All heavy atoms as a GROMACS GRO file, in nm:
protein
  622
    1MET      N    1   0.081  -0.119   0.000
    1MET     CA    2   0.000   0.000   0.000
    1MET      C    3   0.086   0.126   0.000
    1MET      O    4   0.046   0.227  -0.056
    1MET     CB    5  -0.094   0.000   0.120
    1MET     CG    6  -0.202  -0.107   0.112
    1MET     SD    7  -0.331  -0.078   0.233
    1MET     CE    8  -0.445   0.015   0.134
    2VAL      N    9   0.202   0.118   0.066
    2VAL     CA   10   0.291   0.234   0.066
    2VAL      C   11   0.339   0.261  -0.075
    2VAL      O   12   0.345   0.376  -0.118
    2VAL     CB   13   0.409   0.213   0.164
    2VAL    CG1   14   0.509   0.326   0.150
    2VAL    CG2   15   0.360   0.202   0.307
    3SER      N   16   0.370   0.155  -0.150
    3SER     CA   17   0.414   0.175  -0.288
    3SER      C   18   0.302   0.234  -0.373
    3SER      O   19   0.325   0.315  -0.461
    3SER     CB   20   0.464   0.044  -0.349
    3SER     OG   21   0.361  -0.052  -0.352
    4MET      N   22   0.177   0.195  -0.343
    4MET     CA   23   0.063   0.252  -0.414
    4MET      C   24   0.052   0.402  -0.383
    4MET      O   25   0.027   0.483  -0.472
    4MET     CB   26  -0.066   0.181  -0.373
    4MET     CG   27  -0.187   0.223  -0.453
    4MET     SD   28  -0.333   0.124  -0.415
    4MET     CE   29  -0.388   0.200  -0.263
    5ALA      N   30   0.075   0.438  -0.257
    5ALA     CA   31   0.071   0.580  -0.218
    5ALA      C   32   0.184   0.657  -0.287
    5ALA      O   33   0.166   0.772  -0.326
    5ALA     CB   34   0.081   0.594  -0.067
    6GLU      N   35   0.300   0.591  -0.302
    6GLU     CA   36   0.412   0.657  -0.370
    6GLU      C   37   0.379   0.680  -0.518
    6GLU      O   38   0.409   0.785  -0.573
    6GLU     CB   39   0.539   0.574  -0.357
    6GLU     CG   40   0.598   0.577  -0.218
    6GLU     CD   41   0.716   0.482  -0.202
    6GLU    OE1   42   0.743   0.402  -0.294
    6GLU    OE2   43   0.779   0.487  -0.096
    7GLU      N   44   0.316   0.579  -0.581
    7GLU     CA   45   0.278   0.593  -0.720
    7GLU      C   46   0.177   0.706  -0.739
    7GLU      O   47   0.181   0.778  -0.837
    7GLU     CB   48   0.219   0.462  -0.773
    7GLU     CG   49   0.321   0.352  -0.791
    7GLU     CD   50   0.256   0.221  -0.832
    7GLU    OE1   51   0.137   0.220  -0.868
    7GLU    OE2   52   0.325   0.119  -0.827
    8MET      N   53   0.089   0.720  -0.642
    8MET     CA   54  -0.013   0.825  -0.649
    8MET      C   55   0.045   0.959  -0.603
    8MET      O   56  -0.020   1.061  -0.614
    8MET     CB   57  -0.133   0.788  -0.561
    8MET     CG   58  -0.208   0.667  -0.608
    8MET     SD   59  -0.336   0.604  -0.496
    8MET     CE   60  -0.402   0.748  -0.419
    9ASN      N   61   0.167   0.955  -0.551
    9ASN     CA   62   0.233   1.075  -0.501
    9ASN      C   63   0.148   1.143  -0.394
    9ASN      O   64   0.132   1.264  -0.392
    9ASN     CB   65   0.267   1.172  -0.614
    9ASN     CG   66   0.375   1.271  -0.571
    9ASN    OD1   67   0.449   1.244  -0.477
    9ASN    ND2   68   0.382   1.384  -0.638
   10ASP      N   69   0.092   1.060  -0.304
   10ASP     CA   70   0.003   1.109  -0.199
   10ASP      C   71   0.075   1.097  -0.065
   10ASP      O   72   0.071   0.994   0.001
   10ASP     CB   73  -0.127   1.028  -0.199
   10ASP     CG   74  -0.233   1.087  -0.108
   10ASP    OD1   75  -0.199   1.174  -0.025
   10ASP    OD2   76  -0.349   1.046  -0.120
   11ASN      N   77   0.143   1.202  -0.026
   11ASN     CA   78   0.221   1.200   0.098
   11ASN      C   79   0.134   1.187   0.221
   11ASN      O   80   0.172   1.123   0.320
   11ASN     CB   81   0.307   1.326   0.109
   11ASN     CG   82   0.419   1.324   0.008
   11ASN    OD1   83   0.464   1.218  -0.035
   11ASN    ND2   84   0.464   1.442  -0.032
   12GLU      N   85   0.016   1.246   0.220
   12GLU     CA   86  -0.073   1.239   0.336
   12GLU      C   87  -0.119   1.096   0.358
   12GLU      O   88  -0.122   1.045   0.471
   12GLU     CB   89  -0.192   1.331   0.315
   12GLU     CG   90  -0.279   1.346   0.437
   12GLU     CD   91  -0.389   1.449   0.416
   12GLU    OE1   92  -0.362   1.555   0.357
   12GLU    OE2   93  -0.501   1.421   0.461
   13PHE      N   94  -0.157   1.027   0.248
   13PHE     CA   95  -0.200   0.887   0.257
   13PHE      C   96  -0.085   0.799   0.303
   13PHE      O   97  -0.102   0.711   0.388
   13PHE     CB   98  -0.254   0.841   0.122
   13PHE     CG   99  -0.305   0.700   0.122
   13PHE    CD1  100  -0.410   0.662   0.203
   13PHE    CD2  101  -0.248   0.604   0.039
   13PHE    CE1  102  -0.458   0.532   0.203
   13PHE    CE2  103  -0.295   0.475   0.037
   13PHE     CZ  104  -0.400   0.438   0.120
   14ARG      N  105   0.034   0.822   0.251
   14ARG     CA  106   0.152   0.746   0.289
   14ARG      C  107   0.181   0.765   0.438
   14ARG      O  108   0.209   0.669   0.510
   14ARG     CB  109   0.273   0.790   0.206
   14ARG     CG  110   0.393   0.704   0.231
   14ARG     CD  111   0.515   0.745   0.150
   14ARG     NE  112   0.482   0.802   0.021
   14ARG     CZ  113   0.556   0.892  -0.041
   14ARG    NH1  114   0.666   0.937   0.015
   14ARG    NH2  115   0.522   0.938  -0.158
   15ALA      N  116   0.173   0.888   0.486
   15ALA     CA  117   0.197   0.917   0.628
   15ALA      C  118   0.094   0.846   0.716
   15ALA      O  119   0.126   0.793   0.822
   15ALA     CB  120   0.194   1.067   0.653
   16HIS      N  121  -0.032   0.844   0.669
   16HIS     CA  122  -0.137   0.775   0.744
   16HIS      C  123  -0.108   0.625   0.752
   16HIS      O  124  -0.122   0.564   0.858
   16HIS     CB  125  -0.274   0.800   0.680
   16HIS     CG  126  -0.384   0.722   0.741
   16HIS    ND1  127  -0.435   0.751   0.865
   16HIS    CD2  128  -0.452   0.613   0.696
   16HIS    CE1  129  -0.530   0.663   0.894
   16HIS    NE2  130  -0.541   0.579   0.792
   17LEU      N  131  -0.070   0.565   0.641
   17LEU     CA  132  -0.038   0.422   0.640
   17LEU      C  133   0.079   0.390   0.732
   17LEU      O  134   0.073   0.296   0.810
   17LEU     CB  135  -0.004   0.376   0.498
   17LEU     CG  136  -0.119   0.366   0.399
   17LEU    CD1  137  -0.066   0.329   0.263
   17LEU    CD2  138  -0.219   0.262   0.447
   18ILE      N  139   0.183   0.469   0.725
   18ILE     CA  140   0.300   0.446   0.809
   18ILE      C  141   0.264   0.463   0.956
   18ILE      O  142   0.305   0.383   1.041
   18ILE     CB  143   0.416   0.539   0.767
   18ILE    CG1  144   0.466   0.497   0.628
   18ILE    CG2  145   0.529   0.536   0.868
   18ILE    CD1  146   0.563   0.592   0.565
   19SER      N  147   0.185   0.564   0.987
   19SER     CA  148   0.142   0.587   1.125
   19SER      C  149   0.060   0.469   1.177
   19SER      O  150   0.077   0.425   1.291
   19SER     CB  151   0.059   0.715   1.132
   19SER     OG  152   0.008   0.734   1.260
   20THR      N  153  -0.028   0.417   1.092
   20THR     CA  154  -0.110   0.302   1.131
   20THR      C  155  -0.023   0.180   1.160
   20THR      O  156  -0.042   0.111   1.261
   20THR     CB  157  -0.211   0.269   1.020
   20THR    OG1  158  -0.294   0.383   0.998
   20THR    CG2  159  -0.297   0.150   1.056
   21VAL      N  160   0.074   0.154   1.074
   21VAL     CA  161   0.163   0.039   1.094
   21VAL      C  162   0.245   0.056   1.221
   21VAL      O  163   0.262  -0.038   1.300
   21VAL     CB  164   0.255   0.019   0.971
   21VAL    CG1  165   0.363  -0.082   0.999
   21VAL    CG2  166   0.173  -0.022   0.850
   22ILE      N  167   0.294   0.175   1.246
   22ILE     CA  168   0.374   0.201   1.367
   22ILE      C  169   0.288   0.181   1.491
   22ILE      O  170   0.333   0.119   1.589
   22ILE     CB  171   0.435   0.343   1.363
   22ILE    CG1  172   0.546   0.348   1.258
   22ILE    CG2  173   0.487   0.384   1.500
   22ILE    CD1  174   0.601   0.486   1.233
   23ASN      N  175   0.164   0.229   1.489
   23ASN     CA  176   0.074   0.211   1.604
   23ASN      C  177   0.047   0.063   1.629
   23ASN      O  178   0.044   0.018   1.744
   23ASN     CB  179  -0.056   0.287   1.583
   23ASN     CG  180  -0.039   0.435   1.599
   23ASN    OD1  181   0.055   0.481   1.662
   23ASN    ND2  182  -0.130   0.512   1.540
   24GLN      N  183   0.025  -0.014   1.523
   24GLN     CA  184   0.001  -0.158   1.538
   24GLN      C  185   0.125  -0.227   1.594
   24GLN      O  186   0.114  -0.315   1.680
   24GLN     CB  187  -0.040  -0.219   1.404
   24GLN     CG  188  -0.176  -0.177   1.358
   24GLN     CD  189  -0.207  -0.224   1.217
   24GLN    OE1  190  -0.118  -0.267   1.144
   24GLN    NE2  191  -0.333  -0.214   1.178
   25LEU      N  192   0.241  -0.189   1.547
   25LEU     CA  193   0.365  -0.247   1.595
   25LEU      C  194   0.387  -0.214   1.743
   25LEU      O  195   0.423  -0.302   1.822
   25LEU     CB  196   0.483  -0.198   1.512
   25LEU     CG  197   0.620  -0.253   1.547
   25LEU    CD1  198   0.622  -0.404   1.531
   25LEU    CD2  199   0.726  -0.188   1.460
   26CYS      N  200   0.365  -0.090   1.781
   26CYS     CA  201   0.380  -0.050   1.922
   26CYS      C  202   0.285  -0.128   2.011
   26CYS      O  203   0.322  -0.170   2.121
   26CYS     CB  204   0.357   0.099   1.938
   26CYS     SG  205   0.490   0.200   1.872
   27SER      N  206   0.163  -0.148   1.965
   27SER     CA  207   0.065  -0.223   2.041
   27SER      C  208   0.108  -0.368   2.059
   27SER      O  209   0.099  -0.424   2.167
   27SER     CB  210  -0.071  -0.216   1.971
   27SER     OG  211  -0.167  -0.289   2.041
   28ALA      N  212   0.160  -0.428   1.952
   28ALA     CA  213   0.206  -0.566   1.959
   28ALA      C  214   0.326  -0.579   2.053
   28ALA      O  215   0.333  -0.674   2.132
   28ALA     CB  216   0.243  -0.617   1.820
   29VAL      N  217   0.417  -0.485   2.048
   29VAL     CA  218   0.534  -0.488   2.136
   29VAL      C  219   0.490  -0.472   2.281
   29VAL      O  220   0.540  -0.542   2.370
   29VAL     CB  221   0.636  -0.378   2.097
   29VAL    CG1  222   0.743  -0.361   2.203
   29VAL    CG2  223   0.700  -0.413   1.964
   30SER      N  224   0.395  -0.385   2.305
   30SER     CA  225   0.345  -0.365   2.441
   30SER      C  226   0.281  -0.492   2.495
   30SER      O  227   0.308  -0.531   2.609
   30SER     CB  228   0.244  -0.250   2.441
   30SER     OG  229   0.192  -0.231   2.570
   31ARG      N  230   0.198  -0.558   2.414
   31ARG     CA  231   0.137  -0.684   2.457
   31ARG      C  232   0.244  -0.789   2.483
   31ARG      O  233   0.236  -0.865   2.581
   31ARG     CB  234   0.038  -0.734   2.352
   31ARG     CG  235  -0.093  -0.660   2.350
   31ARG     CD  236  -0.196  -0.731   2.264
   31ARG     NE  237  -0.149  -0.758   2.129
   31ARG     CZ  238  -0.162  -0.676   2.026
   31ARG    NH1  239  -0.219  -0.560   2.042
   31ARG    NH2  240  -0.119  -0.710   1.907
   32TYR      N  241   0.344  -0.795   2.399
   32TYR     CA  242   0.452  -0.892   2.416
   32TYR      C  243   0.527  -0.866   2.548
   32TYR      O  244   0.556  -0.959   2.622
   32TYR     CB  245   0.549  -0.885   2.298
   32TYR     CG  246   0.669  -0.974   2.313
   32TYR    CD1  247   0.658  -1.111   2.291
   32TYR    CD2  248   0.792  -0.923   2.351
   32TYR    CE1  249   0.768  -1.194   2.307
   32TYR    CE2  250   0.902  -1.005   2.367
   32TYR     CZ  251   0.889  -1.140   2.345
   32TYR     OH  252   0.997  -1.221   2.361
   33ARG      N  253   0.556  -0.739   2.576
   33ARG     CA  254   0.627  -0.705   2.700
   33ARG      C  255   0.547  -0.744   2.823
   33ARG      O  256   0.601  -0.797   2.918
   33ARG     CB  257   0.658  -0.556   2.704
   33ARG     CG  258   0.772  -0.515   2.617
   33ARG     CD  259   0.797  -0.367   2.633
   33ARG     NE  260   0.910  -0.324   2.552
   33ARG     CZ  261   0.940  -0.199   2.531
   33ARG    NH1  262   0.867  -0.103   2.585
   33ARG    NH2  263   1.043  -0.168   2.456
   34ILE      N  264   0.417  -0.718   2.819
   34ILE     CA  265   0.332  -0.753   2.933
   34ILE      C  266   0.331  -0.905   2.951
   34ILE      O  267   0.348  -0.955   3.062
   34ILE     CB  268   0.189  -0.699   2.913
   34ILE    CG1  269   0.190  -0.547   2.925
   34ILE    CG2  270   0.092  -0.761   3.014
   34ILE    CD1  271   0.060  -0.481   2.884
   35ASP      N  272   0.313  -0.978   2.842
   35ASP     CA  273   0.313  -1.124   2.850
   35ASP      C  274   0.445  -1.176   2.906
   35ASP      O  275   0.447  -1.262   2.994
   35ASP     CB  276   0.287  -1.188   2.713
   35ASP     CG  277   0.143  -1.176   2.669
   35ASP    OD1  278   0.058  -1.140   2.753
   35ASP    OD2  279   0.116  -1.203   2.551
   36GLN      N  280   0.556  -1.124   2.858
   36GLN     CA  281   0.687  -1.169   2.904
   36GLN      C  282   0.708  -1.136   3.051
   36GLN      O  283   0.763  -1.215   3.126
   36GLN     CB  284   0.798  -1.109   2.819
   36GLN     CG  285   0.800  -1.162   2.677
   36GLN     CD  286   0.808  -1.312   2.672
   36GLN    OE1  287   0.896  -1.373   2.732
   36GLN    NE2  288   0.716  -1.375   2.600
   37GLU      N  289   0.666  -1.020   3.092
   37GLU     CA  290   0.681  -0.979   3.231
   37GLU      C  291   0.600  -1.069   3.324
   37GLU      O  292   0.647  -1.111   3.429
   37GLU     CB  293   0.639  -0.833   3.248
   37GLU     CG  294   0.677  -0.773   3.381
   37GLU     CD  295   0.828  -0.764   3.401
   37GLU    OE1  296   0.902  -0.742   3.304
   37GLU    OE2  297   0.871  -0.780   3.516
   38LEU      N  298   0.478  -1.101   3.281
   38LEU     CA  299   0.394  -1.186   3.364
   38LEU      C  300   0.443  -1.330   3.366
   38LEU      O  301   0.434  -1.398   3.468
   38LEU     CB  302   0.249  -1.180   3.315
   38LEU     CG  303   0.177  -1.047   3.338
   38LEU    CD1  304   0.041  -1.049   3.269
   38LEU    CD2  305   0.162  -1.019   3.486
   39LEU      N  306   0.496  -1.378   3.256
   39LEU     CA  307   0.539  -1.517   3.249
   39LEU      C  308   0.671  -1.542   3.321
   39LEU      O  309   0.695  -1.651   3.371
   39LEU     CB  310   0.550  -1.562   3.103
   39LEU     CG  311   0.417  -1.573   3.029
   39LEU    CD1  312   0.442  -1.608   2.883
   39LEU    CD2  313   0.328  -1.676   3.094
   40LYS      N  314   0.758  -1.443   3.329
   40LYS     CA  315   0.888  -1.465   3.394
   40LYS      C  316   0.880  -1.458   3.545
   40LYS      O  317   0.968  -1.502   3.614
   40LYS     CB  318   0.992  -1.366   3.342
   40LYS     CG  319   0.981  -1.227   3.398
   40LYS     CD  320   1.095  -1.140   3.348
   40LYS     CE  321   1.088  -1.003   3.411
   40LYS     NZ  322   1.192  -0.916   3.364
   41ASN      N  323   0.774  -1.401   3.597
   41ASN     CA  324   0.759  -1.384   3.740
   41ASN      C  325   0.680  -1.501   3.797
   41ASN      O  326   0.565  -1.520   3.764
   41ASN     CB  327   0.689  -1.251   3.768
   41ASN     CG  328   0.691  -1.215   3.914
   41ASN    OD1  329   0.734  -1.294   3.997
   41ASN    ND2  330   0.645  -1.096   3.945
   42ASP      N  331   0.743  -1.579   3.884
   42ASP     CA  332   0.678  -1.696   3.943
   42ASP      C  333   0.603  -1.662   4.072
   42ASP      O  334   0.546  -1.750   4.134
   42ASP     CB  335   0.780  -1.805   3.972
   42ASP     CG  336   0.835  -1.866   3.844
   42ASP    OD1  337   0.766  -1.860   3.742
   42ASP    OD2  338   0.946  -1.921   3.847
   43ASP      N  339   0.605  -1.537   4.113
   43ASP     CA  340   0.537  -1.498   4.235
   43ASP      C  341   0.386  -1.505   4.215
   43ASP      O  342   0.335  -1.496   4.105
   43ASP     CB  343   0.575  -1.355   4.276
   43ASP     CG  344   0.723  -1.344   4.311
   43ASP    OD1  345   0.784  -1.447   4.342
   43ASP    OD2  346   0.775  -1.232   4.306
   44ASP      N  347   0.317  -1.517   4.327
   44ASP     CA  348   0.171  -1.515   4.323
   44ASP      C  349   0.121  -1.375   4.296
   44ASP      O  350   0.187  -1.276   4.330
   44ASP     CB  351   0.113  -1.564   4.456
   44ASP     CG  352   0.140  -1.713   4.478
   44ASP    OD1  353   0.160  -1.784   4.379
   44ASP    OD2  354   0.140  -1.755   4.595
   45ALA      N  355   0.007  -1.367   4.236
   45ALA     CA  356  -0.056  -1.238   4.211
   45ALA      C  357  -0.206  -1.253   4.228
   45ALA      O  358  -0.261  -1.362   4.211
   45ALA     CB  359  -0.025  -1.188   4.071
   46ALA      N  360  -0.270  -1.146   4.263
   46ALA     CA  361  -0.415  -1.148   4.279
   46ALA      C  362  -0.472  -1.025   4.210
   46ALA      O  363  -0.412  -0.919   4.209
   46ALA     CB  364  -0.452  -1.149   4.426
   47ILE      N  365  -0.589  -1.045   4.152
   47ILE     CA  366  -0.660  -0.935   4.088
   47ILE      C  367  -0.795  -0.922   4.156
   47ILE      O  368  -0.864  -1.022   4.176
   47ILE     CB  369  -0.680  -0.960   3.937
   47ILE    CG1  370  -0.547  -0.967   3.866
   47ILE    CG2  371  -0.769  -0.853   3.876
   47ILE    CD1  372  -0.557  -1.004   3.720
   48THR      N  373  -0.830  -0.802   4.192
   48THR     CA  374  -0.961  -0.776   4.250
   48THR      C  375  -1.042  -0.692   4.152
   48THR      O  376  -0.997  -0.586   4.109
   48THR     CB  377  -0.947  -0.700   4.384
   48THR    OG1  378  -0.865  -0.776   4.472
   48THR    CG2  379  -1.083  -0.677   4.446
   49ILE      N  380  -1.159  -0.742   4.118
   49ILE     CA  381  -1.248  -0.671   4.027
   49ILE      C  382  -1.376  -0.643   4.106
   49ILE      O  383  -1.440  -0.736   4.153
   49ILE     CB  384  -1.280  -0.753   3.901
   49ILE    CG1  385  -1.151  -0.794   3.830
   49ILE    CG2  386  -1.371  -0.676   3.808
   49ILE    CD1  387  -1.171  -0.893   3.719
   50THR      N  388  -1.411  -0.518   4.119
   50THR     CA  389  -1.532  -0.483   4.192
   50THR      C  390  -1.624  -0.399   4.104
   50THR      O  391  -1.578  -0.318   4.023
   50THR     CB  392  -1.500  -0.402   4.320
   50THR    OG1  393  -1.425  -0.286   4.283
   50THR    CG2  394  -1.418  -0.485   4.417
   51ALA      N  395  -1.752  -0.420   4.123
   51ALA     CA  396  -1.851  -0.341   4.050
   51ALA      C  397  -1.870  -0.208   4.121
   51ALA      O  398  -1.878  -0.203   4.243
   51ALA     CB  399  -1.982  -0.417   4.043
   52GLY      N  400  -1.874  -0.102   4.044
   52GLY     CA  401  -1.899   0.029   4.102
   52GLY      C  402  -2.045   0.065   4.091
   52GLY      O  403  -2.132  -0.022   4.083
   53ALA      N  404  -2.073   0.193   4.091
   53ALA     CA  405  -2.211   0.238   4.074
   53ALA      C  406  -2.256   0.202   3.933
   53ALA      O  407  -2.179   0.206   3.839
   53ALA     CB  408  -2.219   0.389   4.095
   54GLY      N  409  -2.377   0.164   3.920
   54GLY     CA  410  -2.426   0.130   3.787
   54GLY      C  411  -2.522   0.013   3.788
   54GLY      O  412  -2.574  -0.026   3.684
   55GLY      N  413  -2.542  -0.044   3.902
   55GLY     CA  414  -2.641  -0.150   3.915
   55GLY      C  415  -2.607  -0.275   3.837
   55GLY      O  416  -2.495  -0.324   3.838
   56VAL      N  417  -2.708  -0.327   3.767
   56VAL     CA  418  -2.695  -0.453   3.695
   56VAL      C  419  -2.589  -0.445   3.585
   56VAL      O  420  -2.511  -0.538   3.566
   56VAL     CB  421  -2.832  -0.496   3.636
   56VAL    CG1  422  -2.818  -0.621   3.551
   56VAL    CG2  423  -2.932  -0.519   3.747
   57ASP      N  424  -2.584  -0.333   3.514
   57ASP     CA  425  -2.484  -0.318   3.406
   57ASP      C  426  -2.343  -0.327   3.462
   57ASP      O  427  -2.255  -0.390   3.403
   57ASP     CB  428  -2.502  -0.184   3.334
   57ASP     CG  429  -2.627  -0.180   3.249
   57ASP    OD1  430  -2.674  -0.289   3.210
   57ASP    OD2  431  -2.676  -0.069   3.222
   58SER      N  432  -2.320  -0.265   3.576
   58SER     CA  433  -2.189  -0.269   3.638
   58SER      C  434  -2.153  -0.411   3.681
   58SER      O  435  -2.040  -0.455   3.662
   58SER     CB  436  -2.187  -0.175   3.758
   58SER     OG  437  -2.062  -0.174   3.820
   59CYS      N  438  -2.248  -0.481   3.735
   59CYS     CA  439  -2.225  -0.621   3.776
   59CYS      C  440  -2.199  -0.710   3.655
   59CYS      O  441  -2.111  -0.797   3.659
   59CYS     CB  442  -2.343  -0.674   3.855
   59CYS     SG  443  -2.362  -0.598   4.017
   60ASP      N  444  -2.273  -0.688   3.547
   60ASP     CA  445  -2.252  -0.766   3.425
   60ASP      C  446  -2.112  -0.742   3.369
   60ASP      O  447  -2.043  -0.835   3.328
   60ASP     CB  448  -2.356  -0.730   3.318
   60ASP     CG  449  -2.495  -0.782   3.352
   60ASP    OD1  450  -2.506  -0.868   3.442
   60ASP    OD2  451  -2.591  -0.735   3.289
   61TRP      N  452  -2.069  -0.616   3.366
   61TRP     CA  453  -1.937  -0.582   3.315
   61TRP      C  454  -1.828  -0.646   3.401
   61TRP      O  455  -1.730  -0.698   3.350
   61TRP     CB  456  -1.920  -0.430   3.309
   61TRP     CG  457  -1.785  -0.386   3.266
   61TRP    CD1  458  -1.695  -0.318   3.340
   61TRP    CD2  459  -1.723  -0.407   3.138
   61TRP    NE1  460  -1.580  -0.294   3.266
   61TRP    CE2  461  -1.596  -0.348   3.142
   61TRP    CE3  462  -1.764  -0.469   3.020
   61TRP    CZ2  463  -1.509  -0.351   3.035
   61TRP    CZ3  464  -1.677  -0.472   2.914
   61TRP    CH2  465  -1.552  -0.413   2.921
   62THR      N  466  -1.848  -0.643   3.532
   62THR     CA  467  -1.751  -0.704   3.624
   62THR      C  468  -1.741  -0.854   3.597
   62THR      O  469  -1.630  -0.909   3.595
   62THR     CB  470  -1.793  -0.678   3.770
   62THR    OG1  471  -1.802  -0.538   3.791
   62THR    CG2  472  -1.694  -0.737   3.867
   63MET      N  473  -1.852  -0.919   3.573
   63MET     CA  474  -1.851  -1.062   3.545
   63MET      C  475  -1.782  -1.091   3.412
   63MET      O  476  -1.705  -1.186   3.400
   63MET     CB  477  -1.994  -1.117   3.543
   63MET     CG  478  -2.000  -1.268   3.524
   63MET     SD  479  -1.905  -1.364   3.646
   63MET     CE  480  -2.003  -1.340   3.791
   64MET      N  481  -1.804  -1.005   3.312
   64MET     CA  482  -1.736  -1.024   3.183
   64MET      C  483  -1.584  -1.010   3.200
   64MET      O  484  -1.508  -1.088   3.142
   64MET     CB  485  -1.787  -0.923   3.080
   64MET     CG  486  -1.924  -0.956   3.025
   64MET     SD  487  -1.970  -0.849   2.889
   64MET     CE  488  -2.042  -0.712   2.976
   65LEU      N  489  -1.541  -0.912   3.276
   65LEU     CA  490  -1.398  -0.895   3.302
   65LEU      C  491  -1.340  -1.016   3.374
   65LEU      O  492  -1.232  -1.064   3.341
   65LEU     CB  493  -1.371  -0.768   3.383
   65LEU     CG  494  -1.381  -0.637   3.308
   65LEU    CD1  495  -1.365  -0.521   3.406
   65LEU    CD2  496  -1.275  -0.629   3.200
   66TYR      N  497  -1.412  -1.064   3.474
   66TYR     CA  498  -1.367  -1.182   3.549
   66TYR      C  499  -1.348  -1.301   3.456
   66TYR      O  500  -1.244  -1.368   3.458
   66TYR     CB  501  -1.467  -1.216   3.659
   66TYR     CG  502  -1.443  -1.351   3.721
   66TYR    CD1  503  -1.337  -1.372   3.808
   66TYR    CD2  504  -1.525  -1.459   3.690
   66TYR    CE1  505  -1.314  -1.496   3.863
   66TYR    CE2  506  -1.502  -1.583   3.744
   66TYR     CZ  507  -1.397  -1.602   3.831
   66TYR     OH  508  -1.374  -1.725   3.885
   67LYS      N  509  -1.447  -1.327   3.371
   67LYS     CA  510  -1.438  -1.439   3.278
   67LYS      C  511  -1.324  -1.422   3.179
   67LYS      O  512  -1.254  -1.517   3.146
   67LYS     CB  513  -1.570  -1.458   3.204
   67LYS     CG  514  -1.681  -1.509   3.292
   67LYS     CD  515  -1.811  -1.518   3.215
   67LYS     CE  516  -1.924  -1.567   3.302
   67LYS     NZ  517  -2.051  -1.573   3.229
   68MET      N  518  -1.302  -1.297   3.134
   68MET     CA  519  -1.195  -1.269   3.039
   68MET      C  520  -1.059  -1.299   3.103
   68MET      O  521  -0.975  -1.368   3.045
   68MET     CB  522  -1.200  -1.123   2.996
   68MET     CG  523  -1.089  -1.083   2.900
   68MET     SD  524  -1.082  -0.907   2.869
   68MET     CE  525  -1.027  -0.846   3.028
   69TYR      N  526  -1.037  -1.248   3.224
   69TYR     CA  527  -0.910  -1.272   3.292
   69TYR      C  528  -0.892  -1.420   3.328
   69TYR      O  529  -0.782  -1.473   3.324
   69TYR     CB  530  -0.898  -1.186   3.417
   69TYR     CG  531  -0.860  -1.044   3.386
   69TYR    CD1  532  -0.944  -0.939   3.418
   69TYR    CD2  533  -0.739  -1.015   3.324
   69TYR    CE1  534  -0.909  -0.808   3.388
   69TYR    CE2  535  -0.704  -0.885   3.294
   69TYR     CZ  536  -0.789  -0.782   3.327
   69TYR     OH  537  -0.754  -0.654   3.297
   70LYS      N  538  -1.000  -1.486   3.364
   70LYS     CA  539  -0.992  -1.629   3.397
   70LYS      C  540  -0.951  -1.711   3.274
   70LYS      O  541  -0.863  -1.797   3.282
   70LYS     CB  542  -1.127  -1.678   3.449
   70LYS     CG  543  -1.122  -1.818   3.503
   70LYS     CD  544  -1.252  -1.856   3.569
   70LYS     CE  545  -1.243  -1.996   3.622
   70LYS     NZ  546  -1.365  -2.039   3.688
   71ARG      N  547  -1.010  -1.680   3.156
   71ARG     CA  548  -0.971  -1.749   3.033
   71ARG      C  549  -0.828  -1.718   2.994
   71ARG      O  550  -0.753  -1.806   2.952
   71ARG     CB  551  -1.065  -1.711   2.919
   71ARG     CG  552  -1.192  -1.791   2.920
   71ARG     CD  553  -1.274  -1.763   2.794
   71ARG     NE  554  -1.407  -1.726   2.840
   71ARG     CZ  555  -1.468  -1.614   2.812
   71ARG    NH1  556  -1.415  -1.526   2.731
   71ARG    NH2  557  -1.585  -1.588   2.862
   72TRP      N  558  -0.790  -1.591   3.009
   72TRP     CA  559  -0.654  -1.550   2.973
   72TRP      C  560  -0.554  -1.626   3.061
   72TRP      O  561  -0.454  -1.677   3.010
   72TRP     CB  562  -0.638  -1.399   2.990
   72TRP     CG  563  -0.501  -1.351   2.955
   72TRP    CD1  564  -0.455  -1.318   2.831
   72TRP    CD2  565  -0.391  -1.332   3.045
   72TRP    NE1  566  -0.324  -1.280   2.839
   72TRP    CE2  567  -0.281  -1.286   2.968
   72TRP    CE3  568  -0.376  -1.348   3.182
   72TRP    CZ2  569  -0.160  -1.258   3.025
   72TRP    CZ3  570  -0.253  -1.318   3.239
   72TRP    CH2  571  -0.147  -1.273   3.160
   73SER      N  572  -0.579  -1.630   3.190
   73SER     CA  573  -0.485  -1.698   3.280
   73SER      C  574  -0.481  -1.848   3.253
   73SER      O  575  -0.376  -1.910   3.261
   73SER     CB  576  -0.518  -1.670   3.427
   73SER     OG  577  -0.643  -1.725   3.461
   74ALA      N  578  -0.593  -1.908   3.216
   74ALA     CA  579  -0.594  -2.050   3.183
   74ALA      C  580  -0.513  -2.076   3.056
   74ALA      O  581  -0.439  -2.174   3.048
   74ALA     CB  582  -0.738  -2.098   3.164
   75ASN      N  583  -0.523  -1.986   2.957
   75ASN     CA  584  -0.446  -2.001   2.834
   75ASN      C  585  -0.296  -1.985   2.858
   75ASN      O  586  -0.215  -2.039   2.784
   75ASN     CB  587  -0.491  -1.899   2.729
   75ASN     CG  588  -0.626  -1.933   2.672
   75ASN    OD1  589  -0.670  -2.047   2.675
   75ASN    ND2  590  -0.694  -1.833   2.619
   76LYS      N  591  -0.260  -1.910   2.961
   76LYS     CA  592  -0.118  -1.888   2.995
   76LYS      C  593  -0.071  -1.987   3.100
   76LYS      O  594   0.036  -1.972   3.158
   76LYS     CB  595  -0.097  -1.745   3.048
   76LYS     CG  596  -0.137  -1.637   2.950
   76LYS     CD  597  -0.044  -1.636   2.831
   76LYS     CE  598  -0.082  -1.523   2.738
   76LYS     NZ  599  -0.002  -1.518   2.621
   77SER      N  600  -0.150  -2.089   3.129
   77SER     CA  601  -0.119  -2.194   3.228
   77SER      C  602  -0.099  -2.136   3.367
   77SER      O  603  -0.010  -2.175   3.441
   77SER     CB  604   0.004  -2.273   3.184
   77SER     OG  605  -0.018  -2.334   3.061
   78MET      N  606  -0.182  -2.041   3.402
   78MET     CA  607  -0.182  -1.983   3.537
   78MET      C  608  -0.308  -2.025   3.608
   78MET      O  609  -0.404  -2.065   3.548
   78MET     CB  610  -0.176  -1.831   3.529
   78MET     CG  611  -0.054  -1.776   3.460
   78MET     SD  612  -0.066  -1.597   3.452
   78MET     CE  613   0.075  -1.562   3.350
   79LYS      N  614  -0.305  -2.014   3.739
   79LYS     CA  615  -0.424  -2.051   3.818
   79LYS      C  616  -0.491  -1.926   3.869
   79LYS      O  617  -0.431  -1.828   3.893
   79LYS     CB  618  -0.384  -2.137   3.937
   79LYS     CG  619  -0.329  -2.271   3.892
   79LYS     CD  620  -0.292  -2.354   4.012
   79LYS     CE  621  -0.232  -2.486   3.969
   79LYS     NZ  622  -0.196  -2.569   4.078
   0.00000   0.00000   0.00000
């Protein structure tokens, strides 16, 4: 796509594409760093998720977060 932007001589489009790729790369590196940091540490850790104001919606969101973290930890062979 960058070569297509060069052929069209569209510097703004090229800058947008490059910016998008850089943002995706930074995001991937950040996720990798977090994963590596969590995997190298054998210490115990605990996460507390509490529902705030918001009634049923807040409780539902808290349950979704709990399930998400539980699945993530199971995939990473954590308890």
